[in-house]
C-alpha positions in Angstrom: 0.1 0.0 0.1 1.3 3.4 -1.1 1.0 5.8 2.0 0.5 9.5 1.2 2.3 12.1 4.0 -0.5 14.6 5.0 2.1 16.8 6.4 3.7 16.9 3.0 0.5 17.6 1.6 -0.5 20.4 4.2 2.7 21.9 3.4 2.2 22.0 -0.3 -1.3 23.4 0.3 0.1 26.4 2.4 3.1 27.4 -0.3 0.0 27.5 -2.9 -2.2 29.5 -0.9 0.5 32.4 -0.6 0.9 32.7 -4.4 -1.2 35.8 -5.5 -3.6 35.7 -8.4 -2.0 37.5 -10.5 0.9 35.7 -10.9 -1.0 32.1 -11.3 -2.7 33.9 -14.3 0.8 35.3 -15.8 2.3 31.9 -15.2 -0.4 30.0 -16.9 -0.3 32.3 -19.9 3.4 31.5 -20.5 2.9 27.9 -20.0 0.2 27.8 -22.2 2.1 30.0 -24.7 5.0 27.4 -24.6 3.0 24.5 -25.4 1.2 26.3 -27.9 4.7 27.1 -29.8 6.1 23.6 -29.5 2.7 22.1 -30.8 2.9 24.6 -33.8 6.8 23.4 -34.7 5.8 20.0 -34.1 3.2 20.2 -36.6 5.9 20.3 -39.3 6.0 24.3 -39.9 9.5 25.7 -40.3 11.6 25.8 -37.3 12.0 29.8 -36.2 15.5 31.5 -36.6 17.9 32.4 -34.1 16.8 35.6 -33.9 13.1 34.7 -33.6 13.9 32.6 -30.7 15.9 35.3 -28.8 12.9 37.6 -29.0 10.8 35.1 -27.3 13.1 34.5 -24.7 13.6 38.4 -23.9 9.7 38.7 -23.9 10.0 35.7 -21.4 12.8 37.2 -19.0 10.6 40.6 -19.0 7.4 38.4 -18.0 9.6 36.7 -15.4 11.0 40.0 -13.8 7.7 41.1 -13.5 6.7 38.2 -11.5 9.5 38.9 -9.2 8.2 42.5 -8.6 4.7 41.1 -7.8 6.1 38.3 -5.5 8.5 40.8 -3.5 5.4 43.4 -2.9 3.4 40.5 -1.5 6.2 39.8 0.9 6.3 43.5 1.8 2.3 43.1 2.9 2.8 39.9 4.6 5.5 41.3 6.8 3.8 44.9 7.2 0.3 44.5 7.9 -1.8 47.5 7.5 -2.8 49.6 10.2 -5.5 47.6 12.9 -4.0 44.4 12.2 -1.2 45.3 14.5 -2.1 42.5 17.0 -2.0 39.7 14.3 1.6 40.8 13.9 2.5 40.2 17.9 0.8 36.8 17.4 3.1 35.8 14.7 6.2 37.4 16.4 8.8 34.4 16.9 9.4 33.2 20.2 12.7 33.8 22.2 15.3 31.7 21.7 16.7 30.6 25.1 20.3 29.6 25.5 21.0 25.8 26.7 23.0 27.4 29.3 20.5 30.3 30.6 18.3 28.6 33.5 14.6 28.6 32.8 12.5 31.4 34.4 9.9 30.5 37.1 6.3 31.0 36.0 4.4 34.0 36.6 2.3 34.3 39.6 -1.7 33.3 38.9 -2.9 36.8 38.6 -6.5 37.8 39.7 -7.8 40.7 38.5 -10.3 41.0 41.6 -7.1 42.1 43.7 -7.6 39.1 45.6 -4.4 37.3 46.9 -3.5 33.9 48.4 -0.3 33.2 50.5 1.2 30.1 52.0 4.1 30.4 54.3 5.9 29.0 57.3 9.4 27.5 58.3 11.1 24.4 59.5 13.0 25.2 62.7 15.5 23.1 64.8 16.3 24.2 68.5 18.8 22.5 70.2 21.4 23.1 73.1 22.2 22.4 76.5 20.7 23.3 80.0 23.3 24.0 82.7 20.4 23.6 85.6 17.1 22.3 85.8 13.3 23.0 85.3 9.9 21.4 84.3 10.7 18.6 81.7 7.3 19.4 80.0 9.1 22.7 79.2 12.3 21.4 78.1 13.1 23.7 75.3 12.1 27.1 76.7 13.1 29.4 79.5 10.4 30.3 81.9 10.8 31.5 85.4 7.2 30.2 86.6 8.4 26.6 85.6 12.1 26.6 87.4 12.2 24.6 90.4 9.8 25.9 93.6 12.5 24.3 95.7 16.1 22.2 95.5 16.3 19.5 93.1 12.7 19.5 92.4 13.0 18.4 88.8 16.4 15.9 89.4 19.7 16.8 88.6 21.1 19.4 87.0 22.4 19.6 83.4 20.6 18.3 80.3 21.1 18.3 76.7 17.4 18.6 74.4 16.6 19.2 70.9 12.9 19.9 69.1 11.6 21.3 66.0 8.4 22.7 67.9 8.6 26.2 66.3 8.1 24.9 63.2 5.5 26.7 61.6 2.5 26.6 58.7 0.0 29.2 57.9 -2.1 30.6 55.1 -3.2 34.1 54.7 -5.4 35.8 52.1 -6.7 39.3 51.1 -9.9 40.3 48.9 -11.0 43.7 48.3 -14.7 44.2 48.2 -17.5 46.6 48.3 -18.0 46.6 52.2 -14.3 46.7 52.6 -10.9 44.5 52.4 -11.5 40.9 53.6 -8.5 39.4 55.3 -8.5 36.0 56.6 -5.5 34.0 58.5 -5.1 30.6 59.5 -1.9 29.3 61.2 -0.5 26.4 63.6 2.7 25.3 65.1 3.9 22.3 66.7 4.3 23.4 70.4 2.2 21.5 72.7 0.8 23.1 75.7 -2.0 22.5 78.6 -2.5 18.5 78.1 -0.2 18.2 75.4 2.5 20.1 77.2 6.2 18.9 76.1 4.7 17.3 73.0 5.5 17.9 69.5 1.7 18.3 68.2 -0.2 20.6 66.1 -1.4 23.7 68.1 -3.5 26.4 66.5 -1.9 29.8 66.5 -4.7 32.4 64.6 -7.9 31.6 62.9 -8.7 35.0 62.1 -11.1 36.8 59.8 -11.5 40.6 59.3 -13.9 42.6 56.9 -13.2 46.5 56.9 -13.4 48.0 60.5 -14.7 44.3 62.2 -12.8 41.3 63.0 -13.5 37.8 64.6 -11.4 34.8 65.6 -8.4 34.0 67.6 -5.4 36.4 67.1 -3.1 38.7 69.0 -4.8 40.2 71.8 -5.5 44.1 71.5 -4.2 44.9 75.0 -0.8 43.6 73.6 2.0 44.7 71.3 3.5 42.0 69.2 6.5 44.7 68.0 8.0 44.2 71.5 8.9 41.0 71.0 13.1 40.6 70.6 14.7 39.0 67.6 15.6 36.0 69.7 15.6 32.0 69.0 14.1 31.0 72.5 10.5 30.3 72.0 8.7 31.5 75.0 9.7 35.2 75.2 10.4 38.0 77.8 8.4 36.9 81.0 7.1 40.4 81.9 5.4 41.1 78.3 2.2 41.1 77.8 1.4 38.2 75.2 -1.7 36.3 74.4 -3.6 35.1 71.3 -7.2 35.3 72.2 -10.6 34.9 71.0 -12.3 37.8 70.6 -14.4 40.2 68.1 -12.7 43.7 67.4 -13.6 47.1 65.8 -11.0 49.4 64.7 -13.1 52.6 64.3 -9.8 54.6 63.1 -6.8 53.9 61.4 -4.2 55.5 59.1 -1.0 53.6 58.2 0.4 51.7 61.2 -1.7 53.9 63.6 -4.8 53.0 64.8 -7.8 52.5 67.6 -8.9 49.0 68.4 -11.3 47.8 70.9 -12.4 44.2 71.7 -14.5 42.0 73.4 -12.3 39.0 74.5 -12.8 35.6 75.9 -12.4 35.6 79.6 -10.2 33.3 81.5 -8.3 32.9 84.6 -6.8 31.0 87.3 -7.0 31.0 91.1 -4.3 30.0 94.0 -5.9 28.0 96.9 -2.3 28.6 98.6 -2.0 27.0 101.9 -5.6 26.2 102.1 -5.6 24.3 98.8 -6.0 20.9 100.1 -9.4 21.7 102.0 -12.4 20.2 101.0 -14.4 23.6 101.3 -12.5 24.8 98.4 -13.0 21.3 96.0 -16.6 22.7 95.0 -15.4 26.2 94.4 -15.6 26.9 90.4 -14.9 29.8 87.8 -18.1 31.5 86.2 -17.3 34.0 83.7 -20.3 36.2 83.2 -18.5 38.8 81.0 -16.2 39.2 78.3 -12.8 41.1 78.6 -13.0 44.6 77.5 -9.8 45.8 76.1 -8.6 48.9 73.9 -5.5 50.4 72.7 -4.1 53.7 70.7 -1.3 53.5 68.8 0.9 56.1 67.3 3.2 55.5 64.5 6.1 57.4 62.5 9.3 56.8 60.7 11.0 56.8 63.9 9.2 53.9 65.4 5.6 53.8 67.7 3.9 54.4 70.8 1.0 52.2 72.0 -1.1 52.6 75.2 -3.5 49.9 75.9 -5.9 49.1 78.7 -7.9 45.9 79.9 -11.3 45.8 82.3 -12.3 42.1 83.3 -14.7 40.5 85.8 -13.5 37.4 87.2 -16.1 35.5 89.3 -16.3 32.2 90.9 -18.9 30.0 92.9 -19.4 27.9 95.7 -20.9 24.7 94.9 -21.0 23.2 98.3 -23.8 22.7 100.4 -22.3 23.6 103.8 -21.9 26.5 106.1 -19.4 27.9 104.7 -20.0 30.7 101.4 -16.7 30.8 99.5 -17.9 32.3 96.3 -17.1 36.0 95.2 -15.9 37.9 92.5 -13.1 40.8 92.0 -12.3 43.3 89.0 -9.4 42.7 87.1 -7.8 45.9 85.4 -4.3 47.0 83.4 -2.4 49.4 81.8 0.1 48.7 79.1 2.5 51.1 77.9 4.8 49.7 75.1 6.8 50.9 71.8 9.7 50.7 69.7 12.4 53.4 68.6 14.8 53.0 65.7 18.3 54.0 66.4 20.0 54.0 62.8 19.5 50.2 61.8 18.8 49.3 65.4 15.7 49.0 67.3 15.1 49.6 70.8 12.0 47.5 72.5 10.3 48.0 75.5 7.2 48.0 77.3 5.8 48.7 81.2 2.7 46.9 82.4 0.9 47.3 85.8 -2.6 45.8 86.7 -4.2 43.7 89.0 -6.0 39.8 87.9 -4.2 40.5 84.5 -1.9 37.5 84.9 -3.5 35.2 82.4 -2.7 37.8 79.9 0.8 37.7 80.7 3.6 35.6 78.5 4.7 33.9 81.5 1.1 33.4 82.9 0.9 33.1 87.0 -2.6 32.9 88.8 -4.7 35.8 88.9 -6.6 35.2 92.2 -5.1 34.6 95.5 -6.3 33.7 98.9 -6.8 36.3 101.6 -7.2 35.3 105.2 -10.7 36.5 106.8 -10.6 34.3 109.9 -13.4 37.0 111.9 -15.7 35.8 109.8 -17.2 32.3 110.4 -19.3 32.0 107.2 -16.4 33.1 105.0 -13.0 32.6 106.4 -11.1 33.0 103.6 -12.0 35.0 100.2 -10.2 35.6 96.6 -8.6 38.7 95.8 -7.0 39.8 92.3 -3.1 39.5 92.7 -1.5 43.0 91.7 1.8 42.6 89.6 4.0 44.8 87.2 6.2 44.0 84.4 9.0 45.3 82.1 11.0 44.5 79.0 13.6 46.3 77.5 15.6 44.8 74.2 17.7 46.2 71.8 17.8 44.4 68.1 21.0 45.2 66.4 21.5 44.6 62.5 24.9 44.8 62.1 24.4 43.8 58.2 21.9 42.2 56.2 23.7 38.8 56.9 24.7 39.7 61.0 22.1 40.3 63.5 22.0 40.5 67.6 19.5 41.1 70.1 20.3 41.7 73.9 18.0 42.7 76.6 16.2 41.8 80.2 12.4 41.4 81.3 11.0 40.9 84.8 7.5 40.2 86.1 6.8 40.9 89.8 3.6 39.8 91.7 2.5 41.0 94.9 1.3 37.2 96.6 -1.8 37.6 98.9 -0.9 36.7 103.0 -2.9 33.5 102.1 -0.5 32.2 99.3 2.1 29.5 100.1 5.6 30.4 101.1 6.8 28.8 98.0 4.1 30.6 95.7 5.8 32.7 92.9 6.9 35.8 93.5 9.0 37.3 90.8 11.0 36.2 87.5 13.7 37.4 86.1 14.8 36.8 82.3 17.8 37.7 80.1 19.3 36.6 76.8 21.9 37.7 74.2 22.5 36.4 70.8 24.1 36.5 67.4 22.4 35.3 64.0 23.7 34.7 60.3 21.5 34.9 57.6 23.2 33.6 54.6 19.7 34.3 52.5 16.9 36.2 53.7 14.7 32.9 54.3 17.4 31.1 56.2 19.3 31.8 59.8 21.6 29.9 62.0 22.3 31.2 65.5 23.6 31.0 69.2 21.7 32.3 72.0 22.9 32.8 75.9 19.9 32.7 78.4 19.5 33.4 82.0 16.4 33.4 84.3 15.7 33.0 87.7 12.4 32.6 90.0 11.9 33.9 93.6 9.2 32.4 95.9 7.2 34.4 97.7 8.5 34.4 101.5 10.5 31.1 102.3 13.7 32.7 100.7 14.0 30.0 97.9 15.6 30.9 94.4 16.5 29.2 91.3 18.0 30.1 88.1 18.5 28.4 85.1 21.5 29.1 82.7 21.4 27.9 78.9 22.8 28.1 75.6 20.6 27.4 72.4 21.5 26.7 68.5 19.0 27.3 66.2 18.6 26.7 62.4 15.5 28.2 60.6 14.5 27.5 56.8 11.3 29.9 55.9 9.5 29.3 52.7 6.3 31.3 51.4 4.5 31.6 48.3 2.2 34.3 46.9 -0.8 33.4 44.7 -2.9 36.9 42.7 -2.0 40.6 42.3 1.0 41.0 44.2 
């Protein structure tokens, strides 16, 4: 069987379609003329002379030249289209020829004409180091003064090596302009177990937040805190005297101008109490918390090129009920309140970060949280021999972040949390915690750093004179990633 190449057939069809009609006509005339002339000579008529043949050849040359001129004009018309068809010229433009050694360019981000964006981000992080003293083993990879021993060798012998990846994180963010304002969402989690999962490498929700225009709802940074106070450190937990709490809330931002804003929020209430020297009494077993009202918080933030200043306040009700059916009434309530003044100040390429907080019954919002309510003795009242009272406290943060170059950074600073325990709390109750560190970090690229950090913390008890301290050296490696989709 004889096969026919459709590829060659198409090629020839395409070639013929490019010839102008006038050229085809003239070519046909010449061919027919030659055939007729050949036919006449073959019929026995006398052969033409050389001069006559030369005239025929010259006439054919003229016609060939004419066809060449027509073909050249046609090629010009194809190469330079008339006005109005420039788009088809661009479509016919040859593709760029890339050298074999030239790396292929990454694909362009997905564009969305609505202006919406979607980001995936996070990092993988290794933390490892040596602890020279001891702390609660559930908190082996952080420095929290509240988790240091309350008495000698509470957690065994001094000295241990530790390692973990619990800081590693994954998050998703979106931004969508709407007629009702900008819609923003964030969903973020890490691997740092707390509560019943303390000490475990497990998923933990950090943020689940949505915001449309002036209003937002979900879990995110408390309005009472200032996240920009947190230093450029590699120790996970951070300064003990800092207000630091991601809380469930509904928030309103009535005014904003750049990074300056006013925010108000209703936040999920919470807290804890210390039975102190009476904690083992059966009369306290039936006492439980009763949070009837949300916490009310607000802040004003003023930002400029030199940095920012923020003042925040919080007001909260802490209530507890006595469910026992006995001769005592140990229920009650108290008011928690606090003021937090914070800010950043730029000193050339460096940043000074600091805050001062004071209040009563706001320990639940502190980074290294302790109890909010302490027991007060009231033995003159046979029905209410003890009652609860919000514990006064204050805290400070002072850190200097040093940006030596694009590759080298450091942070050095100190923090303090100081409680004023009530007279019914046990002598070994937490009174004061101190926290300090210094580090140096190397950033070979913006998405990677390696660092070493020296850390120190100390705990002081209420009234038994005992104190404990811990010194650590930590090494960390962090590898960040991010991918954006949309108009950004």
